[in-house]
C-alpha positions as CSV (number, residue, x, y, z in Angstrom):
1,M,-2.6,53.7,-25.4
2,A,-1.3,51.0,-23.1
3,K,-1.8,47.4,-24.1
4,R,-4.6,45.8,-22.2
5,L,-3.5,42.8,-20.1
6,P,-5.4,39.5,-20.1
7,A,-7.7,38.8,-17.2
8,G,-5.9,37.7,-14.1
9,I,-2.6,39.1,-15.1
10,R,-1.1,42.4,-13.8
11,Q,2.2,44.1,-14.1
12,R,3.8,45.0,-10.8
13,S,5.8,48.1,-9.9
14,D,9.1,46.3,-10.4
15,G,8.1,45.5,-14.0
16,R,7.5,41.9,-13.5
17,F,4.1,40.2,-14.4
18,E,1.9,38.4,-11.9
19,S,-0.8,35.9,-12.7
20,R,-3.4,35.2,-10.0
21,F,-6.0,32.4,-10.2
22,T,-8.1,30.3,-7.9
23,V,-8.6,26.4,-7.8
24,D,-11.1,24.9,-5.4
25,G,-11.4,28.1,-3.4
26,K,-7.5,28.5,-3.0
27,R,-5.7,31.4,-4.5
28,Y,-2.4,31.0,-6.3
29,S,0.2,33.4,-7.9
30,V,3.1,33.0,-10.3
31,Y,5.6,35.7,-11.4
32,S,7.8,36.2,-14.4
33,D,9.7,38.8,-16.4
34,T,7.4,38.4,-19.5
35,M,3.7,38.0,-19.8
36,K,4.2,34.9,-22.1
37,E,6.3,33.2,-19.4
38,C,3.9,34.1,-16.8
39,K,1.0,32.4,-18.6
40,E,3.3,29.3,-19.1
41,K,4.0,29.2,-15.4
42,E,0.3,29.5,-14.7
43,T,-0.4,26.5,-16.9
44,E,2.4,24.5,-15.4
45,L,1.2,25.2,-11.8
46,R,-2.4,24.3,-12.8
47,E,-1.1,21.0,-14.1
48,K,0.8,20.3,-10.8
49,I,-2.3,21.1,-8.8
50,K,-4.4,18.8,-11.0
51,N,-2.0,16.0,-10.5
52,G,-1.6,16.4,-6.8
53,L,2.1,17.4,-7.1
54,Y,1.9,20.9,-5.9
55,T,1.4,20.4,-2.2
56,Q,3.5,17.3,-1.9
57,N,6.7,18.7,-3.4
58,R,6.1,22.4,-2.7
59,N,8.7,22.6,0.2
60,L,11.4,20.3,-1.2
61,A,14.7,22.2,-1.3
62,L,17.4,21.4,-3.9
63,D,19.9,20.4,-1.2
64,R,17.5,17.8,0.2
65,Y,16.8,16.4,-3.2
66,F,20.5,16.3,-4.2
67,D,21.2,14.1,-1.1
68,E,18.5,11.7,-2.1
69,W,19.7,11.8,-5.8
70,M,23.3,11.0,-4.7
71,N,22.2,8.1,-2.5
72,A,20.2,6.6,-5.4
73,R,23.4,6.7,-7.5
74,K,25.6,4.7,-5.1
75,G,26.8,1.5,-6.7
76,T,26.1,2.8,-10.2
77,V,29.1,5.1,-10.6
78,K,32.7,4.9,-9.5
79,G,33.7,6.4,-6.1
80,A,36.0,9.0,-7.8
81,T,33.0,10.2,-10.0
82,H,30.8,10.2,-6.9
83,S,33.3,12.5,-5.1
84,L,33.7,14.7,-8.2
85,V,30.0,15.3,-8.6
86,K,29.6,15.9,-4.8
87,G,32.4,18.4,-4.9
88,R,31.0,20.3,-7.8
89,Y,27.6,20.6,-6.2
90,K,29.0,21.6,-2.8
91,N,31.4,24.2,-4.1
92,H,29.4,25.8,-6.9
93,I,25.7,24.9,-6.9
94,R,24.8,24.7,-3.2
95,P,25.9,28.2,-2.3
96,A,23.7,29.7,-5.0
97,L,20.6,27.4,-5.2
98,G,20.8,24.8,-2.4
99,K,18.2,26.4,-0.1
100,R,15.9,27.2,-3.0
101,K,12.8,25.1,-3.3
102,I,13.0,23.2,-6.6
103,V,9.5,24.3,-7.7
104,D,10.7,27.9,-7.4
105,I,14.0,27.7,-9.3
106,E,13.8,29.8,-12.5
107,K,15.9,29.8,-15.6
108,R,17.2,33.3,-15.0
109,E,18.7,32.1,-11.7
110,I,20.6,29.4,-13.5
111,V,21.8,31.9,-16.1
112,Q,23.0,34.2,-13.3
113,L,24.9,31.2,-11.7
114,Q,26.5,30.4,-15.1
115,Q,27.6,34.0,-15.6
116,S,29.0,34.3,-12.0
117,L,31.0,31.1,-12.5
118,A,32.3,32.2,-15.9
119,E,34.0,35.2,-14.2
120,K,36.3,32.9,-12.3
121,M,36.4,29.6,-14.2
122,K,37.0,28.3,-17.7
123,P,34.1,27.6,-19.9
124,T,34.7,23.9,-19.8
125,S,34.5,23.8,-16.0
126,V,31.3,25.9,-16.0
127,N,29.6,23.8,-18.6
128,C,30.3,20.7,-16.5
129,I,28.7,22.3,-13.4
130,I,25.6,23.5,-15.4
131,T,25.3,20.1,-17.0
132,L,25.3,18.5,-13.6
133,L,22.5,20.9,-12.5
134,K,20.5,20.0,-15.6
135,G,20.9,16.3,-14.9
136,I,19.6,16.8,-11.3
137,L,16.6,18.8,-12.4
138,N,15.9,16.3,-15.2
139,D,15.5,13.6,-12.6
140,A,13.3,16.0,-10.6
141,V,11.1,16.1,-13.7
142,N,11.1,12.3,-13.9
143,D,10.3,12.1,-10.2
144,G,7.3,14.3,-10.8
145,I,8.6,17.2,-8.6
146,I,8.5,19.6,-11.4
147,I,6.9,19.4,-14.8
148,K,9.6,21.4,-16.8
149,N,13.4,21.6,-16.3
150,P,14.2,25.3,-15.8
151,A,17.9,24.6,-16.9
152,A,16.8,22.9,-20.2
153,G,17.1,26.1,-22.2
154,V,20.4,27.3,-20.7
155,K,23.0,27.2,-23.5
156,T,26.6,25.9,-23.0
157,L,29.4,28.5,-23.0
158,R,31.6,28.6,-26.1
159,E,35.1,27.4,-25.4
160,S,37.7,29.7,-26.7
161,G,41.5,30.1,-26.5
162,A,44.1,27.4,-26.8
163,V,43.1,23.8,-27.5
164,A,43.7,21.0,-24.9
165,T,47.0,20.0,-26.5
166,E,48.4,23.4,-25.9
167,T,47.2,23.8,-22.3
168,I,46.1,20.8,-20.3
169,H,48.5,18.4,-22.1
170,R,51.8,20.3,-21.8
171,A,55.0,18.3,-22.1
172,L,58.3,19.5,-20.6
173,T,60.9,20.6,-23.0
174,T,64.1,18.5,-23.1
175,K,65.8,21.3,-21.2
176,E,63.1,21.4,-18.5
177,Q,63.1,17.7,-18.3
178,T,66.8,17.5,-17.6
179,A,66.7,20.2,-15.0
180,F,63.7,18.7,-13.3
181,V,65.1,15.2,-13.2
182,Q,68.4,16.3,-11.7
183,E,66.8,18.4,-9.0
184,A,64.0,15.9,-8.1
185,R,66.7,13.5,-6.8
186,H,66.3,15.2,-3.4
187,E,62.6,14.1,-3.1
188,W,61.4,11.1,-1.3
189,L,59.2,10.2,-4.3
190,Y,62.0,10.6,-6.8
191,E,61.7,7.0,-8.1
192,M,57.9,7.3,-8.5
193,L,58.3,10.6,-10.5
194,M,60.9,8.9,-12.7
195,L,58.7,5.9,-13.4
196,L,55.8,8.2,-14.4
197,L,58.2,10.0,-16.7
198,C,59.7,6.8,-18.3
199,T,56.5,4.8,-18.7
200,G,53.7,7.3,-19.1
201,M,51.7,5.7,-16.3
202,R,49.0,7.6,-14.6
203,Q,49.8,8.7,-11.0
204,G,47.1,6.6,-9.5
205,E,48.3,3.5,-11.4
206,A,51.7,3.9,-10.1
207,A,50.5,4.4,-6.5
208,A,48.6,1.2,-6.8
209,L,51.5,-0.9,-8.0
210,K,52.6,-3.9,-6.0
211,W,55.9,-5.8,-6.3
212,S,53.9,-8.7,-7.7
213,D,53.0,-6.5,-10.6
214,I,56.7,-6.3,-11.6
215,D,57.2,-9.2,-13.9
216,Y,60.9,-9.7,-14.5
217,V,60.4,-13.1,-16.2
218,N,58.3,-11.6,-19.0
219,G,59.8,-8.2,-18.8
220,V,56.7,-6.2,-18.2
221,I,54.9,-4.2,-15.5
222,H,51.3,-5.4,-15.1
223,V,49.0,-2.4,-14.7
224,T,45.7,-3.8,-13.2
225,K,44.7,-1.3,-10.5
226,T,44.6,2.4,-9.7
227,L,44.2,4.6,-6.7
228,T,40.8,5.9,-6.5
229,K,38.3,7.3,-4.1
230,T,35.3,5.8,-2.4
231,H,31.8,7.4,-2.2
232,D,32.7,8.9,1.1
233,G,36.0,10.4,-0.3
234,K,38.5,8.0,1.1
235,Y,41.4,6.6,-0.9
236,T,41.3,3.0,-2.0
237,I,42.7,0.7,-4.6
238,G,40.2,0.0,-7.4
239,E,39.9,-0.9,-11.1
240,T,41.8,0.9,-13.8
241,K,40.1,3.9,-15.5
242,S,39.0,1.8,-18.4
243,K,39.3,-1.7,-19.8
244,A,42.2,-0.5,-22.0
245,G,43.8,0.8,-18.8
246,T,44.6,-2.8,-17.8
247,R,47.7,-3.4,-19.7
248,D,51.4,-4.5,-19.7
249,I,54.2,-1.9,-20.1
250,P,57.6,-3.3,-21.2
251,L,60.4,-3.1,-18.8
252,T,63.4,-1.2,-20.1
253,D,66.9,-1.0,-18.6
254,T,65.9,2.5,-17.3
255,T,62.8,1.4,-15.6
256,K,64.6,-1.6,-14.1
257,G,67.2,0.7,-12.7
258,I,64.4,2.9,-11.2
259,L,62.7,-0.1,-9.5
260,K,66.0,-1.4,-8.3
261,S,66.7,2.0,-6.6
262,Q,63.2,1.9,-5.1
263,K,63.6,-1.6,-3.7
264,E,66.9,-0.7,-2.1
265,K,65.2,2.3,-0.4
266,Q,62.5,0.0,1.0
267,I,65.1,-2.5,2.2
268,L,66.8,0.2,4.3
269,I,63.3,0.7,6.0
270,H,61.8,-2.8,6.1
271,G,64.8,-5.1,6.0
272,N,65.9,-7.5,3.4
273,V,62.6,-9.3,2.9
274,I,60.2,-7.2,0.8
275,S,56.7,-9.0,0.3
276,L,55.3,-9.2,-3.2
277,S,52.1,-7.8,-1.7
278,N,53.8,-4.6,-0.7
279,N,53.2,-1.4,-2.6
280,V,56.2,-0.5,-4.8
281,F,55.8,3.1,-3.6
282,E,55.1,4.4,-0.1
283,G,54.6,7.7,1.5
284,A,57.4,9.1,3.7
285,R,55.5,7.8,6.7
286,G,54.3,4.6,5.0
287,G,51.0,3.9,3.5
288,I,49.6,4.8,0.1
289,V,51.0,7.7,-1.8
290,H,48.2,10.3,-2.2
291,D,48.0,12.7,-5.1
292,R,48.8,15.6,-2.7
293,C,52.1,14.0,-1.9
294,V,53.2,13.9,-5.6
295,I,52.0,17.5,-6.1
296,C,54.2,18.6,-3.1
297,A,57.2,16.7,-4.4
298,I,56.9,18.4,-7.8
299,E,56.3,21.9,-6.3
300,N,59.2,21.5,-3.9
301,T,61.5,20.7,-6.8
302,L,60.3,23.7,-8.9
303,K,60.9,26.0,-5.9
304,R,64.4,24.8,-5.5
305,L,65.0,25.3,-9.2
306,A,63.5,28.8,-9.0
307,A,65.8,29.6,-6.1
308,R,68.7,28.8,-8.6
309,K,67.0,31.1,-11.2
310,I,65.8,28.1,-13.2
311,Y,62.2,28.8,-13.9
312,I,59.7,26.1,-15.0
313,E,56.0,26.8,-15.3
314,R,54.0,25.0,-12.6
315,F,52.8,21.5,-13.7
316,T,51.1,18.4,-12.3
317,S,52.1,14.7,-12.6
318,H,50.1,14.5,-15.8
319,A,52.7,16.6,-17.5
320,L,55.2,13.7,-16.9
321,R,52.8,11.4,-18.8
322,D,52.6,13.9,-21.6
323,T,56.3,14.3,-21.6
324,F,56.8,10.6,-22.0
325,A,54.3,10.6,-24.9
326,T,56.0,13.5,-26.6
327,R,59.5,12.0,-26.3
328,Y,58.1,8.7,-27.6
329,I,56.8,10.3,-30.8
330,E,59.8,12.5,-31.3
331,N,62.0,9.4,-31.3
332,G,59.9,7.7,-33.9
333,G,57.4,5.7,-31.9
334,S,54.1,4.9,-33.5
335,L,50.7,6.3,-32.3
336,Q,49.2,2.8,-32.3
337,T,51.9,1.5,-29.9
338,L,51.7,4.6,-27.8
339,K,47.9,4.1,-27.5
340,T,48.5,0.6,-25.9
341,I,51.3,1.8,-23.6
342,L,49.2,4.8,-22.3
343,G,46.0,2.7,-21.9
344,H,43.9,4.9,-24.2
345,T,40.5,3.4,-25.3
346,S,41.0,4.6,-28.9
347,L,43.6,5.6,-31.4
348,K,41.7,8.8,-32.0
349,M,42.1,9.8,-28.4
350,T,45.9,9.4,-28.7
351,A,46.0,11.2,-32.1
352,D,43.9,14.1,-30.8
353,L,46.2,14.6,-27.8
354,Y,49.6,14.2,-29.3
355,A,49.4,14.5,-33.1
356,H,50.6,18.0,-32.7
357,V,54.0,16.6,-32.0
358,L,54.1,14.9,-35.4
359,P,54.9,18.1,-37.5
360,N,58.2,18.2,-35.7
361,T,59.1,14.8,-37.0
362,K,57.7,15.1,-40.6
363,K,61.0,16.2,-42.2
364,E,62.8,13.4,-40.5
365,E,60.4,10.7,-41.6
366,M,60.3,12.0,-45.2
367,D,64.1,11.9,-45.3
368,K,64.0,8.2,-44.3
369,I,61.3,7.4,-46.9
370,S,63.2,9.3,-49.6
371,I,66.1,6.8,-49.2
372,A,63.9,4.0,-50.4
373,F,63.2,5.8,-53.7
374,E,66.8,6.9,-54.4
375,A,67.6,3.7,-56.3
376,V,64.5,3.9,-58.4
377,T,64.8,7.6,-59.3
378,G,68.6,7.7,-59.3
């Protein structure tokens, strides 16, 4: 004998449950895959009607609310973060849910979006997108548009596979490094690539460098700015990534040579007088060096190497920073000093990213220490 359904609830031909009820002479309906969820939705809708929220927010689409949400955040987040959030929503959330009314979005739709993204993206990236959606819908709850966040119960995807130190943070081998440096000489941005490799600076920091930041008297490079994006996606010079990002990097004979070569290149273009307010590095047609220009310089170099049957796995400018850090540790540099040079906020961050290099130097370090005990144990 079939289980009897509560009053007001029926099961449709598609298997879903529907709850119908009347408030002040108006009929309402809610739907769900289970009878329990159907009753919960009815309770939620009754609460909205009671508080006067149902009619007011009934037709508000996620796209419209997102635009309001982004405008409210202007001035509270960095331009680069603003652009990143906007891009994630536009590319991944909007196509699936943008036209949906917020009050109608269901948990199962968000799970479907998550599964769809997981087929073409890494778990880390998918989790960032779903976390963004959760944040938007949390604020919709705070604004009284919905009573319950439909994304709240969606679990994050488990991250599997190689850890960051084996994937994202890949350093070039010494053989790859040598081949790349020799071939990159043909690129307009050669000196910039070499400065990244020899100082561990971030690409944006190098792009923001001015000649006034090169302090030959004290023998340091003052890193105080970085290339970033405004809220409307345009490039600008802004503050460093963090307080620790503002730092001094010692000038070595190698970096002095790189900067000397760069200045000679600029003198050929601008004449003998180079203003201290000028950027150290410029695009081939002048102006700020955008990230795409650096990517092209690296990719062009790798293509020429491949034509000579020297194959190096594709990498971005961040690999040059990782290569610097790896060579630094391999040659006996301390993590504490490396932390300062790289502009990391904590020693743990540096250790988590580069401690995998240390096992390669353990034997060497132990050999050095053993010398100190030879006289005692001899």
